[in-house]
C-alpha positions in Angstrom: -25.1 19.6 5.2 -21.7 18.1 4.3 -20.0 19.0 1.0 -20.2 16.1 -1.5 -17.5 15.2 -4.1 -16.9 12.6 -6.7 -13.2 12.7 -6.0 -11.5 14.0 -2.8 -7.7 14.1 -2.9 -5.7 14.2 0.3 -2.5 16.0 -0.5 -2.2 18.9 -2.9 1.5 18.5 -3.7 3.0 17.6 -7.1 1.1 14.3 -7.6 -2.2 15.3 -6.0 -2.3 18.6 -7.9 -1.5 16.8 -11.2 -4.4 14.4 -10.7 -6.8 17.2 -9.9 -5.7 19.0 -13.0 -5.9 15.9 -15.2 -9.5 15.1 -14.4 -10.7 18.7 -13.9 -12.6 18.9 -17.2 -14.5 15.6 -16.8 -17.7 16.9 -15.1 -16.5 15.7 -11.7 -16.8 17.6 -8.4 -13.2 17.6 -7.0 -11.9 18.5 -3.6 -8.3 18.9 -2.4 -7.2 18.7 1.2 -3.8 20.2 1.8 -2.0 21.0 5.0 -0.1 24.0 3.7 -1.6 27.2 2.3 -0.9 27.1 -1.5 0.5 30.7 -1.4 3.0 29.8 1.4 6.7 29.9 0.5 7.2 27.1 3.0 5.0 24.7 1.0 7.3 21.7 0.9 6.0 20.1 -2.3 6.7 23.2 -4.4 10.1 24.3 -3.1 13.3 24.7 -5.0 14.1 20.9 -5.2 15.0 19.8 -8.6 13.1 17.2 -10.6 14.2 15.1 -13.5 11.2 14.8 -15.8 11.4 12.0 -18.3 10.3 12.4 -21.9 7.2 10.4 -21.0 6.3 12.8 -18.3 6.6 15.7 -20.8 4.1 13.9 -23.0 1.7 13.6 -20.0 2.1 17.2 -18.9 1.7 18.4 -22.5 -1.6 16.4 -22.9 -2.7 18.0 -19.6 -2.1 21.4 -21.2 0.6 22.7 -18.7 3.8 21.8 -20.5 4.2 25.2 -22.2 4.3 26.9 -18.8 6.8 24.4 -17.4 9.1 24.3 -20.5 10.2 28.0 -20.1 11.8 27.0 -16.8 13.1 23.5 -17.8 16.6 22.5 -19.0 16.6 19.6 -21.6 18.7 16.5 -21.0 20.2 15.8 -24.4 22.7 13.1 -23.3 23.3 10.9 -20.4 26.8 9.7 -19.4 26.9 6.7 -17.1 30.2 5.5 -15.6 31.7 3.5 -12.7 34.2 5.6 -10.7 37.7 4.3 -11.0 36.9 1.6 -13.5 36.6 1.3 -17.3 32.8 0.8 -17.7 30.7 3.5 -19.2 27.5 4.0 -21.3 26.1 7.0 -23.2 22.6 7.7 -24.2 21.7 10.4 -26.8 18.4 11.9 -27.6 19.0 11.9 -31.4 19.5 8.1 -31.2 16.0 7.8 -29.6 14.3 10.2 -32.0 13.1 12.6 -29.3 13.7 16.2 -28.6 15.3 15.4 -25.2 15.8 12.3 -23.0 14.2 14.3 -20.2 14.2 17.7 -18.5 15.4 19.3 -15.3 13.0 21.7 -13.5 12.3 22.9 -10.0 9.3 21.7 -8.1 8.4 25.4 -7.7 8.1 25.9 -11.5 5.9 22.8 -11.6 3.7 24.3 -8.9 3.5 27.7 -10.7 2.1 25.8 -13.8 -0.4 23.6 -11.9 -1.8 25.6 -9.0 -3.4 28.7 -10.6 -5.5 26.4 -12.8 -6.7 24.6 -9.6 -7.4 27.7 -7.5 -9.5 29.3 -10.3 -11.4 26.1 -11.5 -15.2 26.1 -10.8 -15.2 22.3 -10.4 -12.4 22.2 -7.7 -12.8 23.2 -4.1 -9.6 23.7 -2.0 -9.4 23.0 1.7 -6.2 24.5 2.8 -4.7 24.7 5.2 -6.6 21.6 6.5 -5.7 18.3 8.0 -7.3 14.9 7.7 -8.7 13.9 11.0 -10.5 10.6 10.2 -12.6 8.9 7.6 -15.2 6.1 7.4 -16.0 4.0 4.3 -19.5 2.8 3.5 -20.9 1.0 0.5 -22.0 4.3 -1.0 -19.3 6.8 -0.1 -16.5 7.9 2.3 -17.3 10.3 5.1 -14.2 12.4 5.7 -13.5 14.7 8.7 -11.0 17.5 8.4 -9.7 20.1 10.8 -9.3 23.7 9.9 -8.6 26.9 11.8 -12.3 27.5 12.3 -13.0 23.9 13.5 -13.9 20.5 12.1 -15.8 19.9 8.9 -17.4 16.8 7.4 -17.1 16.0 3.7 -18.4 13.1 1.6 -16.8 11.6 -1.5 -17.3 8.7 -3.8 -13.6 8.2 -4.2 -10.8 9.1 -1.7 -7.3 9.4 -3.2 -4.2 9.4 -1.0 -1.6 11.6 -2.5 -0.2 12.6 1.0 3.3 11.3 0.6 5.5 8.7 2.2 4.0 9.1 5.7 0.5 8.9 4.3 -2.2 9.3 7.0 -4.7 7.6 4.7 -2.5 4.6 4.4 -2.0 4.5 8.2 -5.7 4.8 9.0 -6.4 1.8 6.7 -3.5 -0.1 8.4 -2.0 -1.0 5.1 1.5 -2.4 5.8 4.6 -1.4 4.0 7.3 -3.6 2.5 10.4 -1.6 3.4 14.1 -1.9 3.4 16.8 0.7 4.1 19.8 1.2 1.8 22.0 2.5 4.6 22.5 5.5 2.3 21.5 9.2 2.4 21.2 11.5 -0.6 22.7 15.0 -0.3 21.1 17.4 -2.7 22.4 20.8 -3.7 22.9 23.1 -6.7 26.3 24.3 -7.9 28.3 25.5 -10.9 31.1 24.0 -13.0 34.0 25.6 -14.8 32.8 24.2 -18.1 29.3 24.4 -19.6 27.3 21.2 -19.1 26.0 21.2 -22.7 22.8 19.4 -21.7 24.6 16.3 -20.4 23.4 14.5 -17.3 26.1 12.5 -15.4 25.4 9.4 -13.4 28.6 8.2 -11.7 28.4 5.0 -9.6 30.8 5.0 -6.6 31.5 2.6 -3.8 29.2 4.6 -1.5 26.3 5.0 -4.0 25.5 6.9 -7.2 26.5 10.5 -7.8 24.4 12.5 -10.3 25.0 15.9 -11.7 22.0 17.2 -13.8 22.0 20.1 -16.1 20.0 23.2 -15.0 19.1 26.6 -16.5 21.8 29.3 -16.5 24.5 26.6 -16.7 24.1 25.5 -13.1 24.0 21.8 -12.0 21.9 19.9 -9.6 23.8 17.4 -7.5 22.4 14.2 -5.9 25.3 12.7 -4.0 24.5 9.3 -2.3 26.7 8.5 0.6 26.7 6.0 3.5 24.6 7.0 6.5 27.7 7.1 8.8 29.4 9.6 6.4 26.6 12.2 6.3 27.2 14.1 9.5 30.7 14.8 8.5 29.9 15.8 4.9 27.1 18.1 6.0 29.3 19.8 8.6 32.0 20.6 6.1 32.5 24.2 4.9 31.5 24.7 1.2 35.0 24.8 0.0 36.0 21.5 1.7 32.7 19.9 0.6 33.4 20.8 -3.0 36.9 19.3 -2.8 35.4 16.0 -1.6 32.8 16.2 -4.4 35.5 16.9 -6.9 37.4 13.8 -5.8 34.3 11.7 -6.3 33.2 13.2 -9.7 36.5 14.1 -11.3 37.4 17.1 -13.6 35.2 16.2 -16.6 33.5 19.6 -16.2 36.6 21.4 -14.7 36.5 22.9 -11.2 33.2 22.8 -9.3 32.1 26.0 -7.4 29.2 28.1 -6.1 27.7 25.4 -3.9 24.1 26.2 -2.8 22.2 25.0 0.3 22.7 21.3 1.1 19.7 19.1 2.2 20.0 15.4 3.2 17.3 12.7 2.7 17.7 9.2 4.1 17.0 6.5 1.4 14.8 3.4 1.6 12.6 1.4 -0.6 9.0 1.4 0.4 6.0 -0.2 -1.3 2.5 -0.4 0.1 1.3 -4.0 0.2 -2.1 -2.9 -1.1 -2.7 0.2 -3.2 -6.5 0.2 -3.3 -9.2 -0.5 -0.8 -12.9 0.0 -0.8 -13.4 3.5 -2.3 -9.7 4.5 -1.7 -6.7 4.6 -3.9 -3.0 5.3 -3.1 -0.8 7.2 -5.6 2.7 8.6 -5.7 4.8 8.3 -2.6 1.8 7.2 -0.5 2.1 4.0 -2.5 5.8 3.7 -3.3 9.1 5.4 -2.6 12.2 4.3 -4.6 16.0 5.0 -4.7 16.7 8.2 -6.6 19.2 6.5 -9.0 18.0 7.4 -12.6 15.6 10.0 -11.1 12.4 8.0 -11.5 10.4 8.9 -8.4 8.1 11.7 -9.5 7.8 10.2 -13.0 6.5 7.0 -11.5 3.9 9.0 -9.5 2.9 11.0 -12.6 2.2 7.7 -14.4 0.0 6.7 -11.5 -1.9 9.9 -12.1 -2.2 9.2 -15.9 -3.7 5.8 -15.4 -6.1 6.7 -12.6 -7.2 9.8 -14.6 -7.9 7.6 -17.6 -10.1 5.2 -15.7 -11.9 7.9 -13.7 -12.5 9.9 -16.8 -14.1 6.9 -18.6 -16.3 6.3 -15.5 -17.4 9.9 -15.5 -18.3 9.9 -19.2 -20.2 6.6 -18.7 -22.1 7.8 -15.7 -20.4 5.2 -13.5 -19.1 5.3 -9.9 -15.5 6.5 -9.8 -15.1 4.7 -6.5 -16.2 1.3 -7.8 -13.9 -1.4 -6.5 -13.6 -3.0 -9.9 -12.3 0.2 -11.3 -9.8 0.5 -8.5 -8.6 -3.0 -9.0 -8.1 -2.3 -12.6 -6.0 0.7 -11.6 -3.9 -1.4 -9.3 -3.4 -4.2 -11.8 -2.5 -1.7 -14.6 0.2 0.0 -12.4 1.7 -3.1 -10.8 4.1 -4.1 -13.6 5.5 -0.6 -14.1 5.9 0.1 -10.4 7.5 -3.3 -9.7 9.9 -3.0 -12.7 11.1 0.5 -11.7 11.5 -0.6 -8.0 13.5 -3.7 -9.1 15.7 -1.8 -11.5 16.5 1.1 -9.1 17.1 -1.3 -6.2 19.3 -3.5 -8.2 21.4 -0.7 -9.6 21.9 0.9 -6.2 23.0 -2.4 -4.6 24.9 -3.9 -7.6 27.1 -0.9 -8.2 27.9 -0.4 -4.6 29.2 -4.0 -4.2 33.0 -4.0 -4.1 33.3 -7.7 -4.9 35.9 -8.0 -7.8 34.1 -10.4 -10.2 30.9 -8.4 -9.9 32.7 -5.2 -10.6 34.2 -6.8 -13.8 30.8 -8.1 -14.9 29.1 -4.7 -14.4 31.8 -2.8 -16.3 31.8 -5.3 -19.2 28.0 -5.0 -19.2 28.1 -1.2 -19.4 30.6 -1.3 -22.3 28.5 -3.9 -24.1 25.4 -1.8 -23.6 27.2 1.2 -25.1 27.9 -0.7 -28.4 24.6 -2.5 -28.8 22.0 0.0 -30.1 19.0 -2.3 -29.7 19.7 -2.9 -26.0 20.5 0.7 -25.4 17.1 1.6 -27.0 15.2 -0.6 -24.6 17.0 0.9 -21.6 16.4 4.4 -22.8 12.7 3.7 -23.4 12.4 2.4 -19.8 14.1 5.5 -18.3 11.9 7.7 -20.6 8.7 6.0 -19.3 7.6 4.7 -22.7 7.5 1.0 -22.0 4.4 -1.1 -21.3 0.7 -0.3 -21.7 0.2 3.4 -21.8 -2.9 5.4 -20.9 -4.2 8.2 -23.1 -2.3 11.1 -21.4 1.0 9.1 -21.7 0.3 8.8 -25.5 -0.3 12.5 -25.8 -4.1 12.3 -26.0 -6.0 14.8 -23.9 -8.8 13.6 -21.8 -10.9 16.6 -22.9 
């Protein structure tokens, strides 16, 4: 007889694990299908990549009961310095002006995993299928029949709601033939950690250049996380440089605000493109996180956007569970999609516009953007609106995003 679930999550990475944790106390039978063993050091979702968590994400994680474990490994972002390389425009954001303890936090994906995963593995209401791969699924009026492959063969599972948290190349989305709206930026992000001669003092730097934005984010132990966006045709050369030569190129792009840069870690390159699923819900199926959307890394909004997906879906599924309703009901899923549409579209539009607008060398546009940055810096009300957007505090917020536990 097939195992039956109320909620079956395909993908046990950061977003999928967050959803399972968020709804784990609601009387639901939850399953997670994950391709990698959770104790594997090669698990790509919980590696040493650095995440910029917004203040709003901190509120969600705190309401989920995992923030205390994450905080010990997180470095607060107290100030953000935004500038346009070679030009006069700049804007500064300060946590004291916004009345919050920090504008955000920098933490590794591994630290997030160490906070989330033990609670999932040891939870009576959660069953893990890992390593396991989705083979196929069939949707009926009553449930979804899911076939998975494991080392010991194929298994059939049933669920009332199937959630795709399986990343940008989502198999669930592909099986449903949901098309993507997609456009390339012609840019690739190079990510690495390094150190500077001077202490970062909790300041995050976002420096716009003619090839794309360059960010240096404060980390624990006075290290920095670099996200350097360059044109696709520059990447092979940059990645082939010895560390010393690479740091000289980086120094030329960033300047000497923090003194000399040194101690470069491993470099990883990620091609950048905007991707949005045309539909994010279908009969008994919902897409969340990168399965539904992938955005430019400028302002570091990617995981934060996915975590807000989690907070909204958890809110609705929790209410359904408490009311004895079907968590896979299409009206519930439509409410989820409608609720998330404005936030997702706003963030996609803002990040896309910033990436394109600041890379445009046209003189009048350059003057306009620099005047705009200076104007923003001296108008507190406008700066407050921008800060709240980046902190994930705008719009209609679900309970977790207001700091209210679902328990």
